C-alpha atoms as a printed R data frame, in Angstrom:
   type eleno elety resid chain resno       x      y       z
1  ATOM     1    CA   MET     A     1 -20.666 52.373 -36.546
2  ATOM     2    CA   CYS     A     2 -16.994 52.934 -37.316
3  ATOM     3    CA   LEU     A     3 -14.226 50.860 -35.843
4  ATOM     4    CA   GLY     A     4 -10.662 52.112 -35.576
5  ATOM     5    CA   VAL     A     5  -7.949 49.564 -34.844
6  ATOM     6    CA   PRO     A     6  -4.563 50.387 -33.277
7  ATOM     7    CA   GLY     A     7  -1.400 49.298 -35.040
8  ATOM     8    CA   ARG     A     8   2.321 50.092 -34.928
9  ATOM     9    CA   ILE     A     9   4.033 51.870 -37.811
10 ATOM    10    CA   ILE     A    10   6.955 49.809 -39.098
11 ATOM    11    CA   ARG     A    11   7.758 51.692 -42.314
12 ATOM    12    CA   VAL     A    12   7.117 55.164 -43.744
13 ATOM    13    CA   ALA     A    13   7.529 56.149 -47.389
14 ATOM    14    CA   ASP     A    14   6.440 58.741 -49.915
15 ATOM    15    CA   ASP     A    15   4.145 57.300 -52.581
16 ATOM    16    CA   HIS     A    16   3.821 59.873 -55.376
17 ATOM    17    CA   GLY     A    17   3.570 62.730 -52.878
18 ATOM    18    CA   LEU     A    18   1.314 60.862 -50.439
19 ATOM    19    CA   ARG     A    19   2.698 59.836 -47.049
20 ATOM    20    CA   MET     A    20   2.151 56.094 -46.723
21 ATOM    21    CA   GLY     A    21   3.312 53.467 -44.288
22 ATOM    22    CA   GLU     A    22   3.169 49.845 -43.330
23 ATOM    23    CA   VAL     A    23   1.336 49.214 -40.070
24 ATOM    24    CA   ASP     A    24   1.606 46.046 -38.005
25 ATOM    25    CA   PHE     A    25  -1.629 44.783 -36.448
26 ATOM    26    CA   GLY     A    26  -0.300 41.932 -34.323
27 ATOM    27    CA   GLY     A    27   1.567 40.288 -37.185
28 ATOM    28    CA   VAL     A    28  -0.752 41.362 -39.983
29 ATOM    29    CA   ILE     A    29   0.922 44.107 -42.033
30 ATOM    30    CA   ARG     A    30  -1.231 46.562 -43.989
31 ATOM    31    CA   LYS     A    31  -0.394 49.475 -46.249
32 ATOM    32    CA   THR     A    32  -1.878 52.579 -44.606
33 ATOM    33    CA   CYS     A    33  -2.237 56.225 -45.576
34 ATOM    34    CA   LEU     A    34  -0.462 58.436 -43.011
35 ATOM    35    CA   ALA     A    35  -1.436 61.805 -44.508
36 ATOM    36    CA   TYR     A    36  -3.727 62.672 -41.569
37 ATOM    37    CA   VAL     A    37  -1.028 62.008 -38.954
38 ATOM    38    CA   PRO     A    38   2.064 63.908 -40.158
39 ATOM    39    CA   GLU     A    39   3.569 63.726 -36.653
40 ATOM    40    CA   ALA     A    40   3.558 59.911 -36.589
41 ATOM    41    CA   ARG     A    41   6.908 58.136 -36.881
42 ATOM    42    CA   ILE     A    42   8.181 54.559 -37.105
43 ATOM    43    CA   GLY     A    43   7.390 52.811 -33.816
44 ATOM    44    CA   ASP     A    44   4.361 55.000 -33.067
45 ATOM    45    CA   TYR     A    45   0.896 53.547 -32.704
46 ATOM    46    CA   VAL     A    46  -1.941 54.874 -34.829
47 ATOM    47    CA   ILE     A    47  -5.665 54.257 -34.993
48 ATOM    48    CA   VAL     A    48  -6.548 53.046 -38.492
49 ATOM    49    CA   HIS     A    49  -9.963 53.089 -40.125
50 ATOM    50    CA   ALA     A    50 -10.580 52.025 -43.727
51 ATOM    51    CA   GLY     A    51  -6.886 52.198 -44.611
52 ATOM    52    CA   PHE     A    52  -6.295 55.664 -43.148
53 ATOM    53    CA   ALA     A    53  -4.447 56.420 -39.909
54 ATOM    54    CA   ILE     A    54  -6.765 58.928 -38.230
55 ATOM    55    CA   SER     A    55  -4.921 59.608 -34.968
56 ATOM    56    CA   THR     A    56  -1.911 58.632 -32.922
57 ATOM    57    CA   VAL     A    57  -2.190 56.808 -29.604
58 ATOM    58    CA   ASP     A    58   0.362 55.925 -26.959
59 ATOM    59    CA   ALA     A    59   1.539 52.328 -26.554
60 ATOM    60    CA   ASP     A    60  -0.354 51.817 -23.268
61 ATOM    61    CA   GLU     A    61  -3.665 52.903 -24.788
62 ATOM    62    CA   ALA     A    62  -3.063 50.716 -27.851
63 ATOM    63    CA   ALA     A    63  -2.366 47.716 -25.582
64 ATOM    64    CA   ARG     A    64  -5.548 48.348 -23.557
65 ATOM    65    CA   THR     A    65  -7.638 48.610 -26.726
66 ATOM    66    CA   LEU     A    66  -6.187 45.392 -28.158
67 ATOM    67    CA   GLU     A    67  -6.732 43.613 -24.831
68 ATOM    68    CA   LEU     A    68 -10.398 44.665 -24.782
69 ATOM    69    CA   ALA     A    69 -10.845 43.538 -28.380
70 ATOM    70    CA   GLY     A    70  -9.380 40.154 -27.434
71 ATOM    71    CA   GLU     A    71 -11.791 39.854 -24.497
72 ATOM    72    CA   ILE     A    72 -14.753 40.624 -26.751
73 ATOM    73    CA   ASP     A    73 -13.569 38.039 -29.261
74 ATOM    74    CA   ALA     A    74 -13.131 35.433 -26.516
75 ATOM    75    CA   ARG     A    75 -16.633 36.060 -25.140
76 ATOM    76    CA   LEU     A    76 -18.212 35.770 -28.569
77 ATOM    77    CA   GLY     A    77 -16.550 32.405 -29.084
78 ATOM    78    CA   PRO     A    78 -15.965 30.669 -32.397
79 ATOM    79    CA   GLU     A    79 -18.428 31.379 -35.168
80 ATOM    80    CA   GLU     A    80 -20.764 28.539 -35.892
81 ATOM    81    CA   GLU     A    81 -20.403 27.085 -39.372
82 ATOM    82    CA   GLU     A    82 -23.379 27.331 -41.674
83 ATOM    83    CA   SER     A    83 -24.621 24.062 -43.115
């Protein structure tokens, strides 16, 4: 199963002919390839999988997705430590 995570583009740059950006995932910043979303701009939300932005998404949809992910995390609870 693949999991795409929404994040907000905070920087866009050309890296040797490849469109790259920095994407903010709730305070965690990751370098992300933006080649597949040429329409995406700073401030836009993108779905990222394995370091590649694969689609754009509006802010409301990104917020709903992040909220659901938080609910799943809360229901799973803390991981038990192995002894």
